[in-house]
C-alpha positions in Angstrom: 31.0 -36.9 0.4 33.2 -34.4 1.5 32.1 -31.7 -1.5 28.2 -32.6 -0.5 29.1 -31.3 3.5 30.6 -28.1 1.9 28.0 -27.5 -0.1 25.5 -28.2 2.5 27.3 -26.0 5.1 27.8 -23.1 2.9 23.7 -22.9 2.0 23.2 -23.1 6.1 25.5 -20.3 5.9 23.9 -18.2 3.6 20.3 -18.9 4.6 21.5 -17.8 8.4 22.6 -14.4 6.8 19.3 -14.0 5.1 17.4 -15.2 8.4 19.3 -12.4 10.3 18.0 -9.8 7.6 14.3 -10.8 7.6 14.0 -11.1 11.3 15.9 -7.4 11.2 13.2 -6.2 8.8 10.6 -8.0 11.0 11.8 -6.1 14.0 11.8 -2.6 12.3 8.1 -3.0 10.8 6.9 -4.5 14.3 8.6 -1.2 16.1 7.0 1.1 13.7 3.6 -0.2 12.9 2.2 1.3 16.3 3.1 4.8 15.2 1.9 4.6 11.8 -1.6 3.2 13.8 -1.6 6.1 16.0 -1.1 8.4 13.1 -4.1 6.6 11.3 -6.6 6.9 14.1 -5.5 10.8 14.9 -6.1 11.7 11.5 -9.6 10.7 11.5 -11.5 13.1 13.5 -10.0 15.6 11.6 -11.2 14.0 8.4 -14.7 13.2 10.3 -15.0 17.0 11.3 -14.2 18.4 7.8 -16.4 15.9 6.1 -19.2 17.1 8.4 -18.7 20.5 7.6 -18.5 20.3 3.4 -21.7 18.0 4.1 -23.7 20.5 5.8 -22.9 23.0 3.3 -23.6 20.8 0.5 -27.2 19.8 2.3 -28.4 23.1 3.5 -27.6 25.2 0.6 -28.7 25.5 -3.1 -25.3 26.3 -4.4 -24.2 24.4 -7.6 -19.9 23.9 -6.9 -17.9 22.6 -9.9 -16.3 19.9 -7.3 -19.6 18.7 -6.3 -21.1 18.9 -9.7 -20.4 15.7 -12.2 -18.7 16.6 -15.5 -18.5 14.4 -18.3 -17.0 16.8 -20.8 -13.6 15.1 -21.3 -13.9 11.4 -21.2 -10.8 11.0 -18.7 -10.5 9.7 -15.2 -7.6 10.1 -13.3 -6.4 7.0 -11.0 -3.9 7.6 -8.0 -2.1 4.3 -7.3 -1.0 4.2 -3.8 1.7 1.2 -3.0 5.0 0.8 -1.4 8.5 1.7 -2.2 10.1 -1.6 -1.3 9.5 -4.8 -1.6 9.3 -7.5 1.1 5.8 -6.7 1.9 3.9 -9.9 0.7 1.4 -9.2 -1.6 0.6 -5.7 -0.5 1.5 -4.0 -3.6 0.5 -6.6 -5.9 -2.9 -6.7 -4.6 -3.4 -2.5 -5.0 -2.1 -3.0 -8.3 -4.5 -5.7 -9.5 -7.2 -3.8 -8.2 -6.3 -0.5 -10.3 -5.7 -2.8 -13.1 -9.6 -3.9 -12.7 -10.7 -0.7 -12.6 -8.8 0.3 -15.2 -10.0 -2.7 -17.0 -13.9 -1.3 -16.2 -13.3 2.4 -17.2 -11.8 1.6 -20.6 -14.7 -0.5 -21.5 -17.1 2.3 -21.0 -15.1 4.4 -23.1 -12.8 6.5 -20.8 -9.7 7.4 -21.1 -7.5 7.0 -18.0 -5.0 9.5 -16.8 -2.5 7.6 -14.3 -0.7 8.6 -11.0 1.2 6.4 -9.0 2.6 7.0 -5.6 5.5 4.6 -4.5 8.3 3.2 -6.4 6.6 -0.4 -6.9 3.9 1.1 -9.0 6.2 3.7 -10.6 7.9 0.6 -11.6 5.3 -1.3 -12.9 3.4 1.1 -15.0 7.6 1.9 -16.3 7.9 -1.8 -17.4 4.7 -1.4 -19.3 5.5 1.5 -20.9 2.5 3.5 -19.6 2.9 6.9 -19.1 2.2 8.5 -15.8 0.8 12.5 -15.2 2.9 12.0 -11.9 4.5 10.2 -9.6 5.9 10.4 -6.0 8.4 7.7 -4.4 10.1 8.0 -0.5 9.1 7.3 2.9 5.6 5.5 1.5 6.1 3.9 5.3 6.1 7.2 6.8 3.9 9.7 4.6 4.1 13.5 5.2 1.4 16.2 5.3 3.8 18.1 2.4 3.4 14.8 -0.1 -0.5 14.9 0.4 -0.4 18.6 -0.1 1.7 18.0 -3.7 -0.1 15.1 -4.9 -3.8 16.6 -3.7 -2.7 19.9 -5.6 -1.9 18.0 -9.0 -5.0 16.0 -8.8 -7.0 19.5 -8.4 -5.6 21.2 -10.8 -6.1 17.8 -13.2 -9.6 18.1 -12.6 -10.2 22.0 -12.4 -8.3 22.0 -16.0 -10.4 22.4 -19.3 -10.7 19.3 -21.6 -8.0 21.5 -24.3 -5.8 21.2 -21.1 -6.1 17.8 -20.3 -9.0 18.0 -17.3 -10.7 15.1 -16.3 -14.2 13.8 -15.5 -13.4 11.8 -12.6 -10.2 11.2 -9.9 -10.4 7.9 -8.5 -7.8 6.3 -5.3 -6.6 3.2 -5.1 -4.8 2.4 -2.0 -5.4 -0.2 0.9 -7.5 0.2 3.8 -6.3 -0.7 7.4 -8.7 -3.0 9.3 -6.6 -4.7 11.6 -3.2 -6.5 11.9 -4.4 -9.3 9.8 -7.1 -7.3 7.7 -6.2 -5.1 4.9 -8.1 -4.5 1.7 -7.3 -3.0 -1.4 -10.0 -0.5 -1.7 -11.3 2.0 -4.3 -12.6 5.1 -3.9 -13.8 8.1 -5.8 -12.1 11.5 -4.5 -14.1 13.9 -7.3 -16.5 15.2 -7.8 -17.5 14.7 -4.3 -20.1 12.5 -3.1 -21.3 14.1 0.0 -23.1 11.1 1.7 -21.0 10.6 5.1 -21.1 13.0 8.1 -24.6 15.0 7.6 -25.9 14.7 11.4 -29.8 14.2 11.4 -32.1 15.2 14.2 -33.1 13.4 17.0 -36.9 12.6 17.1 -38.4 15.4 18.9 -35.3 17.8 18.2 -35.5 20.7 16.0 -32.6 20.2 13.2 -30.3 23.2 13.1 -30.7 26.1 10.8 -27.2 26.9 8.9 -26.2 30.4 7.9 -22.9 30.4 5.6 -20.7 33.7 5.8 -19.7 35.2 3.3 -21.6 32.8 1.4 -21.8 28.8 0.6 -19.8 29.2 -2.5 -17.1 30.7 -0.8 -17.0 28.2 2.4 -16.8 25.5 -0.2 -13.8 26.9 -1.9 -12.2 27.0 1.4 -13.0 24.1 2.8 -12.6 21.7 -0.2 -9.0 21.6 -0.8 -8.5 21.0 2.8 -10.9 18.3 2.5 -9.3 16.8 -0.6 -5.9 17.1 1.2 -6.8 15.3 4.3 -8.5 12.6 2.2 -5.4 12.0 0.6 -3.2 12.0 3.9 -5.7 9.8 5.1 -5.2 7.1 2.5 -1.5 7.7 2.6 -1.9 7.0 6.4 -4.0 3.8 5.7 -1.6 2.1 3.1 1.4 3.4 5.3 0.0 1.0 8.0 -1.0 -1.8 5.9 2.7 -2.1 4.4 3.8 -2.4 7.8 1.4 -5.0 8.9 2.4 -7.1 5.4 5.8 -6.8 6.0 6.2 -7.7 9.6 3.9 -10.9 8.7 5.6 -11.6 5.2 9.0 -11.3 7.4 7.5 -13.5 10.3 7.0 -15.9 7.5 10.1 -15.4 5.8 12.0 -16.0 8.9 10.0 -19.1 10.1 10.9 -20.7 6.3 14.3 -20.2 6.7 14.7 -21.7 9.9 12.9 -25.1 8.1 15.6 -24.7 5.5 18.6 -24.6 7.9 17.2 -27.5 9.6 16.9 -29.5 6.6 20.6 -28.4 5.2 21.7 -29.2 8.7 20.3 -33.0 8.5 21.5 -33.3 5.3 24.9 -32.3 6.1 25.0 -34.9 8.9 23.7 -37.5 7.0 26.3 -36.7 4.6 28.8 -36.6 7.3 27.7 -39.7 8.7 28.1 -41.5 5.5 31.7 -40.6 4.8 32.4 -41.8 8.4 30.7 -44.9 7.2 32.7 -45.4 4.2 36.3 -44.3 6.0 35.6 -47.3 8.1 34.8 -49.8 5.7 37.8 -49.0 3.9 40.0 -49.3 7.2 38.3 -52.6 7.6 38.8 -53.6 4.1 42.3 -52.7 4.2 43.1 -54.7 7.4 41.5 -57.8 5.8 43.4 -57.6 2.9 47.0 -57.6 5.3 45.5 -60.4 7.3 45.1 -62.3 3.8 48.9 -62.0 2.9 
């Protein structure tokens, strides 16, 4: 009985230590989620504005730009997967990796060759374990991405799309990330980054109004050359920010659940330890009474 109590007390102590860790991580995620959501909201106006500008150029000019024209000469598609650097975020990384595997299956069924990119240690470790070569990887600060990281990723993807078939060029670039909708809703999504599909941001005139006329200086093609790299960088940065907010929301929720589970385990082991202690006391009393009866009988 004493051995059982010792085991239960050790498990209670270990679970209490884990509970402190879970609680600390929950509080850290809760303190960071507000800033992450604010960064997402502040980045959206710029993304919308540059999208409107590119849409205006594409919709009101007849220029054929390589980044807006469909390419099918390489048979390759680049996929960028954005995941977390650390675990303890529930199914956040698993969901986005699972979505990327579905996309990979669809592309390979079409006869496409996949060129894999990954951001976040969880995705990098996943592909390394399966011995899949990565054309590019970025790790560190997945819950607080920077413009420099987005610029580096956009440059690597842009170079792949602009390269020739012999140099490893790709026909398309797909991004798999987690869209942050609210604290309880995050969804793994796939978007096509290149070639661009300009379907958003075009401003239509109201009934009775005259549609605006556009004049591009020095030329529509040069305007696209200047705007598209900025657009690609802003789109990648927005995806990183959305993923960071989703990661923190998932971690806060997962750590809250883990803390509650730890409390349940502690209560269960405490009850078992009390039962073992009570059984030990009962046994000792029985032994004393039996000894007294034996002495009285002699």
